[in-house]
C-alpha positions as CSV (number, residue, x, y, z in Angstrom):
1,M,-31.4,31.1,-12.3
2,A,-29.5,33.0,-15.0
3,M,-27.0,30.9,-17.0
4,D,-24.1,33.2,-16.1
5,E,-24.9,32.6,-12.4
6,I,-25.1,28.8,-13.1
7,F,-21.7,28.9,-14.8
8,D,-20.2,30.9,-11.9
9,K,-21.5,28.3,-9.5
10,L,-20.1,25.4,-11.6
11,R,-16.7,27.0,-11.8
12,G,-16.7,27.5,-8.0
13,L,-17.9,24.0,-7.5
14,Q,-15.2,22.7,-9.8
15,S,-12.6,24.2,-7.6
16,V,-14.1,22.7,-4.4
17,L,-14.7,19.3,-6.0
18,S,-11.2,19.1,-7.4
19,E,-9.7,19.9,-4.0
20,K,-12.1,17.4,-2.3
21,I,-11.2,14.6,-4.7
22,E,-7.5,15.2,-4.3
23,I,-7.8,15.1,-0.5
24,E,-9.9,11.9,-0.7
25,K,-7.1,10.3,-2.7
26,E,-4.5,11.4,-0.2
27,I,-6.5,9.9,2.6
28,Q,-6.6,6.6,0.7
29,E,-2.8,6.8,0.0
30,I,-1.5,7.9,3.4
31,P,-1.8,4.4,5.1
32,K,0.1,2.8,2.3
33,V,3.4,4.3,3.6
34,L,3.0,1.8,6.5
35,T,3.2,-1.1,4.2
36,T,7.0,-1.2,4.0
37,Q,7.4,-1.0,7.8
38,E,4.7,-3.6,8.3
39,D,6.5,-5.9,5.9
40,V,9.8,-5.4,7.7
41,L,8.1,-6.2,11.0
42,S,6.4,-9.3,9.6
43,R,9.8,-10.6,8.3
44,L,11.4,-9.9,11.6
45,K,8.7,-11.9,13.5
46,K,9.0,-14.7,11.1
47,S,12.8,-14.7,11.6
48,F,12.2,-14.7,15.3
49,I,9.9,-17.8,15.1
50,D,12.3,-19.6,12.8
51,T,15.3,-18.9,15.0
52,N,13.4,-20.0,18.1
53,Q,12.5,-23.3,16.4
54,E,16.1,-23.8,15.3
55,Y,17.2,-23.0,18.9
56,E,14.8,-25.7,20.3
57,K,16.1,-28.3,17.8
58,V,19.7,-27.5,18.7
59,R,19.0,-27.5,22.4
60,T,17.3,-31.0,22.1
61,S,20.3,-32.2,20.1
62,A,22.7,-30.9,22.6
63,G,20.8,-32.6,25.4
64,D,21.0,-35.9,23.5
65,F,24.8,-35.6,23.0
66,R,25.1,-34.7,26.7
67,N,23.3,-37.9,27.7
68,Q,25.4,-40.0,25.3
69,L,28.6,-38.4,26.5
70,F,27.6,-39.2,30.1
71,E,26.9,-42.9,29.1
72,A,30.2,-43.1,27.2
73,E,32.2,-41.7,30.2
74,S,30.4,-44.1,32.6
75,A,31.2,-47.1,30.3
76,R,34.8,-46.0,30.0
77,E,35.2,-45.5,33.7
78,R,33.7,-49.0,34.4
79,A,36.0,-50.6,31.9
80,E,39.1,-48.8,33.4
81,K,38.0,-49.7,36.9
82,G,37.7,-53.3,35.9
83,L,41.1,-53.3,34.2
84,G,42.7,-51.7,37.3
85,S,41.2,-54.1,39.8
86,N,43.2,-56.9,41.3
87,E,41.0,-59.5,39.7
88,K,42.7,-62.0,37.5
89,F,41.4,-62.1,33.9
90,N,42.2,-64.5,31.2
91,M,43.2,-63.0,27.8
92,R,39.7,-63.1,26.4
93,E,38.2,-61.2,29.3
94,Y,41.0,-58.7,29.3
95,E,40.5,-58.0,25.6
96,I,36.8,-57.5,26.1
97,L,37.3,-54.9,28.8
98,D,40.0,-53.2,26.9
99,R,37.8,-53.0,23.8
100,E,35.0,-51.5,25.9
101,R,37.3,-48.9,27.3
102,R,38.7,-47.9,23.8
103,E,35.2,-47.9,22.2
104,S,33.8,-45.8,25.1
105,L,36.7,-43.4,24.8
106,D,36.1,-43.0,21.1
107,K,32.4,-42.3,21.7
108,E,33.2,-40.0,24.5
109,Q,35.5,-37.9,22.3
110,R,33.0,-37.8,19.5
111,F,30.1,-36.9,21.7
112,R,32.1,-34.2,23.4
113,K,33.1,-32.7,20.1
114,E,29.5,-32.7,18.9
115,L,28.2,-31.3,22.2
116,Q,30.7,-28.4,22.0
117,K,29.6,-27.8,18.4
118,E,25.9,-27.6,19.4
119,E,26.7,-25.5,22.5
120,R,28.5,-22.9,20.2
121,R,25.5,-23.0,17.9
122,L,23.2,-22.4,20.9
123,L,25.3,-19.3,21.9
124,D,25.0,-18.0,18.3
125,L,21.3,-18.6,18.2
126,T,20.8,-16.9,21.6
127,E,22.6,-13.8,20.3
128,E,20.5,-13.9,17.1
129,I,17.3,-14.1,19.2
130,K,18.4,-11.1,21.3
131,R,19.2,-9.1,18.1
132,V,15.9,-9.9,16.4
133,T,13.9,-9.2,19.6
134,S,15.5,-5.8,19.9
135,L,14.8,-5.1,16.2
136,I,11.2,-6.1,16.6
137,E,10.7,-3.9,19.7
138,Q,12.3,-0.9,17.8
139,Q,10.2,-1.6,14.7
140,E,7.0,-1.8,16.7
141,Q,7.8,1.5,18.5
142,D,8.5,3.2,15.2
143,L,5.4,1.7,13.6
144,A,3.2,2.8,16.6
145,G,4.6,6.4,16.3
146,R,4.0,6.4,12.5
147,R,0.5,5.1,13.0
148,Q,-0.2,7.9,15.4
149,S,1.2,10.5,13.0
150,I,-0.9,9.1,10.2
151,D,-4.0,9.1,12.3
152,E,-3.4,12.8,13.1
153,E,-2.8,13.5,9.4
154,I,-5.9,11.7,8.3
155,T,-7.9,13.6,11.0
156,A,-6.6,16.9,9.6
157,K,-7.5,15.8,6.1
158,K,-11.0,14.8,7.1
159,E,-11.5,18.2,8.8
160,Q,-10.5,19.8,5.4
161,L,-13.1,17.6,3.7
162,T,-15.8,18.7,6.1
163,R,-15.1,22.4,5.3
164,L,-15.1,21.7,1.6
165,E,-18.4,19.8,1.9
166,E,-19.9,22.8,3.7
167,Q,-18.8,25.0,0.8
168,E,-20.2,22.4,-1.6
169,R,-23.6,22.4,0.0
170,E,-23.7,26.2,-0.2
171,I,-22.9,26.1,-4.0
172,F,-25.5,23.3,-4.5
173,V,-28.4,25.7,-3.8
174,G,-30.4,26.4,-7.0
175,L,-28.6,23.8,-9.2
176,D,-30.2,20.8,-10.7
177,K,-29.5,17.5,-9.0
178,D,-29.0,15.6,-12.2
179,L,-26.5,18.2,-13.4
180,L,-24.6,18.1,-10.1
181,F,-24.4,14.3,-10.3
182,K,-23.0,14.4,-13.9
183,F,-20.7,17.3,-13.1
184,D,-19.2,15.3,-10.1
185,R,-18.6,12.3,-12.4
186,I,-17.0,14.5,-15.1
187,I,-14.7,16.1,-12.6
188,R,-13.6,12.7,-11.3
189,H,-13.0,11.3,-14.9
190,K,-11.4,14.4,-16.3
191,M,-8.6,15.3,-14.0
192,G,-10.5,17.9,-12.0
193,K,-11.8,19.9,-15.0
194,G,-15.5,19.7,-15.6
195,I,-16.3,23.1,-17.1
196,V,-14.1,24.7,-19.7
197,A,-14.3,27.6,-22.1
198,I,-14.3,27.5,-25.8
199,K,-11.9,29.9,-27.5
200,G,-11.8,30.5,-31.2
201,G,-14.1,27.6,-31.7
202,V,-11.9,25.2,-29.8
203,C,-12.7,23.3,-26.6
204,T,-9.9,24.3,-24.1
205,G,-10.4,21.0,-22.3
206,C,-9.6,18.6,-25.1
207,H,-8.4,21.1,-27.8
208,M,-10.7,19.8,-30.4
209,I,-12.2,22.1,-33.0
210,L,-16.0,22.3,-32.5
211,P,-18.5,22.5,-35.4
212,A,-19.5,26.1,-36.0
213,Q,-23.1,25.5,-35.3
214,F,-22.3,23.8,-32.0
215,A,-19.9,26.7,-31.0
216,N,-22.6,29.2,-31.8
217,Q,-25.0,27.2,-29.5
218,V,-22.4,27.6,-26.7
219,R,-21.8,31.2,-27.5
220,K,-25.5,32.0,-27.0
221,G,-25.3,30.8,-23.4
222,E,-28.9,29.8,-23.2
223,E,-28.5,26.2,-22.0
224,I,-26.0,23.7,-20.6
225,V,-24.0,22.2,-23.4
226,F,-21.5,19.3,-23.2
227,C,-18.4,19.0,-25.4
228,P,-19.2,16.2,-27.9
229,Y,-15.5,15.0,-27.7
230,C,-14.5,15.2,-24.0
231,S,-18.0,15.5,-22.3
232,R,-17.1,18.6,-20.3
233,I,-19.5,21.5,-19.8
234,L,-18.7,24.4,-22.2
235,Y,-19.1,28.1,-21.8
236,H,-18.1,30.9,-24.2
237,E,-15.1,33.1,-23.6
238,E,-14.1,35.9,-25.8
239,S,-10.7,35.5,-27.6
240,D,-8.5,37.1,-30.2
241,Q,-9.4,36.3,-33.8
242,N,-6.3,34.4,-34.4
243,L,-6.5,32.2,-31.2
244,A,-7.9,29.3,-33.2
245,E,-4.8,29.2,-35.2
246,K,-2.6,28.9,-32.1
247,D,-4.7,26.2,-30.5
248,Y,-3.6,22.8,-31.5
249,F,-5.5,19.7,-32.5
250,D,-5.1,17.1,-29.7
251,T,-7.1,13.9,-29.5
252,E,-5.4,12.5,-26.3
253,D,-8.3,13.8,-24.1
254,A,-11.0,13.3,-26.7
255,G,-13.5,10.5,-26.1
256,G,-16.7,11.9,-27.5
257,L,-20.0,11.4,-25.9
258,A,-19.0,7.8,-25.4
259,D,-17.3,9.1,-22.3
260,L,-20.6,9.7,-20.8
261,D,-21.4,6.0,-21.0
262,D,-19.0,5.8,-18.0
263,L,-21.4,8.1,-16.2
264,D,-24.7,6.4,-16.7
265,D,-26.1,4.7,-19.8
266,D,-29.6,6.0,-19.1
267,E,-28.3,9.6,-19.2
268,E,-27.2,9.3,-22.9
269,D,-30.3,10.8,-24.4
270,E,-30.3,13.9,-22.2
271,I,-26.7,14.8,-22.0
272,V,-26.5,17.7,-24.5
273,N,-29.1,20.1,-23.4
274,I,-30.5,20.9,-20.0
275,D,-32.8,24.0,-19.9
276,Y,-33.1,26.2,-16.8
277,E,-35.7,28.8,-16.2
278,D,-34.7,32.0,-14.5
């Protein structure tokens, strides 16, 4: 296969791979939008559990005060009945009954006050349980709808991926498998750009000035050559004579052939030249 045809295939593959990688990222990111809603629902359910537990504690407390109130009322009524009977009491007996009546009355008032307090608390908790239950139901409905929407969105994205993979397989024909593997890794590591032109002796991928002998090697177009600074595949593109002066020296994207260590250590010795026969 001629080198011009190989370069054309790689440029077409770059477009397909870049779009494919972007869609794969989107598929991974899409479900994350549910995180906030799921956190809200989780907090609501915890609030529901806590409120129910508090309700049960208050209900038990209210029941205890109700029993104590009943006992105090009964003791007071017995004391009052004894004091109102026709029986004759000595002073000591009378004082005992009267003290029982007064103590029972004090307890009765205290327990009634506490019971009313707990009953008001029960009403508040009941309203809170209703409110949280309603919010949980609404949140679950919203979440179910959002999940369905996300499932549909992911399905559509996967259909796009399938179409891109078909295009990818068509472009693969005639290309070396090792080159394809490296090219895919470069695309993923270099923001979707795996093959770039050199203009005026400058790599347009990392904007580094290439050695003259290296640039001439690329200009000949007889083999696959990787940029020694950013590891991208290079091809020659004609430019104005003064373009090199306009291009700037930028090391931000430069990494040298060390970048290829991220691809595969055992590829290091064969990364610069890959010969193809027509």
